[in-house]
N, C-alpha and C positions, 0 to 999 in steps of 0.2 A: 584027788586033790585038784582044787581049782587053781589054775596057773595065772589067770588074769581077772581082776575085779575092779569095779569103780563104785565108790560109796561116799555118802556124805556123813560127816561127823560133826558133832557139837562138842566144844571143849568145856572146860570147867568154868562155871560162872564166877564173876568177880563183882563185889559190891563196891561201887565208887560213889560216895555221897548218897543221893537218893536214887541212884540208877543201879540196875543189875545188868552187867554186860556179859554176853555169851558169844564167843567166836564160833563160826561155822566154816568148815573147810571141805574140800573135795579130795579124796584119797584115791590115787591110781596105784594099784598093787600088782606087781609081777612076782610070781613064785616059781622057783625051779627046784630040782633035787638038791642042789648045793648052793643056791643063792636066793636072795630075795631083794626086792627093790620097792620102796614106797615113795611116791612123789605126792606131796600135799600142796594143794593150791588154795589160797585164802578166798573165800566167797563173800562172807558178810559178817556183820556183828549185829546181834539181836539186842536191842536196848529196851529194857523194861522199866517202867515207872508207874506206880499206882495201878498195876494190873494191865496197863496198856503196853503192847509190844510194838516196836518199830524196827524194821529191818533196814540197816544201813549197808549198802553194797560196798565191797572193797574193789577198787579199780586197780588192777596190777599192770602198771605201765610197762614194766620190764617184760612181762609175758606178751603184751601186745606188740612191742618192738621185736621180740624174738620171732613171733608168728609172721610179722611183716617182712623181716629179713629172709625167713625161710621161703615165703612166697616169691619174693623178688629173685632169689637164687634159683628157684624152680623155673620161673618164667625165663630167666636168662639162659639157663642150661637147655631148656626146651628149644628156645629160638636159635641158639648156636648149633645145636645138634640137627635141626631141621634145615638150616641154611647150608647150601653147598659151599665147599671151600673156594676161596677167592684165588684163582690162578692167574698169574701174570704171563702173558705170551712171551716166548723167547724171541730175542732180537735175531734177525737173520744176519749172517755174516756177509759182508760185501766182498766179492771176489776181485 
């Protein structure tokens, strides 16, 4: 049994006016003995008219923001782990 796979899928075509629209997505699949997880990411829409096909990419802004936040968190965690703790010297008592 394959526990991890990445594949592209085309959805069902829809006819709108003179255009045929076909969505395309990327599927990331995890399979276990008692569970399964599929995460689909939109990639593009194939627009066909009169036999000519044009691919219109889908820009997923939410995914870009999530990746940016993950990278910022990783950099901040790495910098804080590498920096020695800031120790304040104790004041000496005057006798």
